[in-house]
C-alpha atoms as one frame of an Amber mdcrd trajectory, in Angstrom:
protein
  64.009 122.140  94.471  66.943 121.453  96.779  69.311 122.870  99.328  72.416
 121.998 101.296  73.362 122.943 104.815  76.542 122.063 106.650  74.951 122.387
 110.090  74.283 119.183 111.999  70.597 118.262 111.998  68.663 116.444 114.712
  68.806 113.112 112.875  72.606 113.100 112.900  72.813 114.449 116.449  70.323
 111.901 117.813  71.093 108.851 115.663  72.322 106.827 118.645  68.931 107.367
 120.292  67.176 106.338 117.063  69.202 103.106 117.110  68.166 102.525 120.730
  64.524 102.873 119.706  65.137 100.322 116.939  66.808  97.935 119.353  63.751
  98.160 121.583  61.600  97.153 118.603  63.708  94.026 118.086  65.544  95.331
 115.015  69.145  94.440 114.291  71.347  97.469 114.949  73.633  96.213 112.164
  70.902  97.216 109.688  71.534 100.906 110.270  70.474 101.963 106.782  67.134
 100.215 107.151  66.629 101.779 110.577  67.448 105.234 109.192  64.980 104.772
 106.334  62.251 103.630 108.708  62.853 106.619 110.982  62.632 108.980 107.995
  59.422 107.280 106.881  57.943 107.918 110.316  59.056 111.550 110.230  57.550
 112.086 106.785  54.285 110.396 107.733  54.134 112.572 110.841  54.504 115.700
 108.698  51.873 114.517 106.197  49.262 113.764 108.857  49.689 117.199 110.412
  48.121 118.647 107.256  44.337 119.189 106.933  44.328 117.448 103.562  45.535
 114.221 105.209  41.969 113.272 106.212  41.581 112.287 102.541  44.888 110.433
 102.279  44.919 106.693 103.045  48.260 105.129 104.009  48.558 101.747 102.239
  51.135  99.328 100.823  54.049  97.453 102.347  55.242 100.279 104.583  51.742
 100.632 106.049  51.740  96.891 106.755  55.160  97.219 108.371  54.481 100.248
 110.574  50.791  99.765 111.390  50.534  95.980 111.526  54.026  94.623 112.231
  54.914  93.076 108.861  58.329  91.482 109.399  60.113  93.061 106.449  61.442
  96.531 105.779  59.675  98.480 103.045  61.211 101.251 100.947  58.376 103.353
  99.513  55.436 105.322 100.890  52.152 104.492  99.151  48.889 106.371  99.539
  45.333 106.302  98.215  43.740 109.710  97.764  40.101 110.794  97.841  39.249
 113.780  95.641  42.672 115.401  95.843  44.102 117.214  92.812  47.589 116.844
  91.361  48.254 120.455  92.368  47.368 119.694  96.000  49.714 116.703  96.027
  52.535 118.791  94.566  51.910 121.475  97.202  52.031 118.793  99.907  55.345
 117.407  98.653  56.911 120.847  98.268  55.782 121.634 101.806  57.443 118.460
 103.113  60.708 119.370 101.425  60.685 122.918 102.820  59.927 121.765 106.370
  62.815 119.292 106.273  65.154 121.972 104.961  64.177 124.241 107.871  65.470
 121.472 110.157  68.879 121.638 108.439  68.208 118.377 106.563  69.711 118.463
 103.064  66.995 117.145 100.757  65.849 117.563  97.156  62.384 116.925  95.731
  62.039 115.247  92.340  58.913 114.601  90.305  58.779 111.844  87.707  55.821
 112.121  85.328  54.641 109.222  83.152  51.678 109.135  80.730  49.533 107.640
  83.510  50.623 109.459  86.674  53.337 111.262  88.613  55.707 109.899  91.230
  57.757 111.841  93.739  61.118 111.253  95.362  62.765 112.908  98.325  66.523
 112.513  97.964  68.507 113.006 101.152  71.840 114.197  99.846  74.310 114.127
 102.761  72.718 111.932 105.394  74.396 108.586 104.652  77.827 110.209 104.543
  77.240 112.248 107.708  76.274 109.093 109.601  79.250 107.103 108.234  76.877
 104.771 106.396  78.518 105.565 103.063  82.060 106.428 102.027  80.711 108.561
  99.200  79.319 112.003  99.895  77.433 111.720  96.609  75.343 108.692  97.616
  71.744 109.639  98.302  69.080 107.959 100.383  65.881 108.040  98.323  62.311
 107.684  99.566  59.663 107.356  96.864  56.052 108.492  97.164  53.158 107.039
  95.181  49.752 108.745  95.380  47.000 106.666  93.745  43.463 107.878  92.960
  42.283 104.654  91.308  40.661 102.953  94.299  37.053 103.532  95.375  35.023
 102.492  98.417  37.776 102.472 101.036  36.646 101.832 104.603  38.319 104.639
 106.525  40.277 103.440 109.549  42.242 105.706 111.907  45.128 104.116 113.815
  47.266 105.685 116.530  50.910 104.887 115.790  53.639 105.360 118.400  57.174
 104.731 117.186  60.613 106.388 117.297  59.164 109.082 119.567  56.376 110.024
 117.146  52.677 109.820 118.011  50.558 109.969 114.852  46.894 109.452 113.977
  47.110 107.733 110.595  44.274 107.219 108.126  44.406 103.782 106.512  42.155
 100.943 105.346  41.440  97.423 106.689  43.724  94.485 105.921  40.974  92.862
 103.822  41.123  95.809 101.411  44.924  95.975 101.389  44.879  92.270 100.450
  42.704  93.089  97.434  45.179  95.785  96.373  48.117  93.399  96.789  46.382
  90.646  94.789  45.543  93.131  92.034  49.156  94.343  91.899  50.523  90.787
  91.817  48.230  89.667  89.003  48.895  92.714  86.830  52.668  93.045  87.151
  54.610  91.897  84.104  57.482  90.938  86.362  56.607  89.471  89.734  57.910
  91.398  92.741  58.986  89.103  95.601  57.479  91.541  98.101  53.992  91.026
  96.637  54.146  87.283  97.237  55.571  87.722 100.719  52.963  90.292 101.724
  50.053  88.250 100.354  51.143  85.162 102.295  51.655  87.320 105.400  48.177
  88.856 105.036  46.601  85.415 104.765  48.529  84.498 107.907  46.800  87.450
 109.607  43.476  85.892 108.533  42.793  88.687 106.040  40.162  87.831 103.442
  39.617  89.574 100.135  36.859  92.181 100.578  34.279  91.164  97.959  32.421
  94.477  98.156  35.693  96.345  97.589  36.452  94.103  94.604  33.031  94.869
  93.114  33.244  98.647  93.676  36.561  98.729  91.838  35.287  96.558  88.981
  37.888  93.865  89.547  37.332  90.230  88.543  35.394  88.139  91.070  38.021
  85.438  90.569  40.807  87.675  91.910  42.037  85.157  94.483  41.769  82.251
  92.035  43.745  84.168  89.402  46.470  84.949  91.949  46.736  81.290  92.985
  46.908  80.192  89.339  49.719  82.656  88.656  51.579  81.529  91.779  51.411
  77.880  90.679  53.026  78.821  87.369  55.783  80.738  89.154  56.783  78.189
  91.780  60.093  77.680  90.001  61.145  81.294  90.690  60.414  81.163  94.427
  64.008  80.409  95.441  65.229  83.428  93.446  62.467  85.574  94.935  63.438
  84.564  98.472  67.076  85.445  97.805  66.143  88.916  96.513  63.878  89.599
  99.475  66.171  88.294 102.233  68.055  91.596 102.905  64.716  93.286 103.634
  63.565  90.757 106.229  63.731  91.598 109.917  64.803  88.002 110.501  66.658
  86.766 107.422  66.030  83.152 108.435  62.310  83.506 107.607
């Protein structure tokens, strides 16, 4: 599912302009890899929401918080809820993304990782880091992971106009109160706590988000979701310093 092309693509040719965009958003130009990833995320989201099927795809997770709501940390993956979309349709969407990038002379390979519960996708950009002098190794790949989840029910559809890096995109998402429920659920059920979950939950509370009780009920989650999260956090206070250290490279301002 891959290709290579030695021609210069628009990302390489216009990277200085991409960095200028980032500078205008208050991002540190020194974090060129993070800026490149964020630009690629925007490009991929733009391609997804040009498709008819995208009306039933909800953009969620940390990257949605970052791009749509100004979360002050970089996020690596693209997470989506889906409404009545088949696995075949998702595969077709991902294969279409890969082909459209290849037409723009962008060397990329699509990988699918299937587990007993679900499938995950990765787009691996094979030459980009080397072409932009962000890696000394031509073999190092920049990977963007995609997670399409059909578990959630009762999403309140919200369309947001996003303008960034020269893209103008109408994105389907859900309210912060429902994203908070998803984050709390993820935090409680992870065997190993992810620092980003804690950071995002605290950030959401700072945005005055409140757990959507109706959303909790529709998804048959425990009423005590918030209480359970607080109880788990109290038990894990001792790991907070380690969590902060792991998360620091992803923060816009590492002093936070």
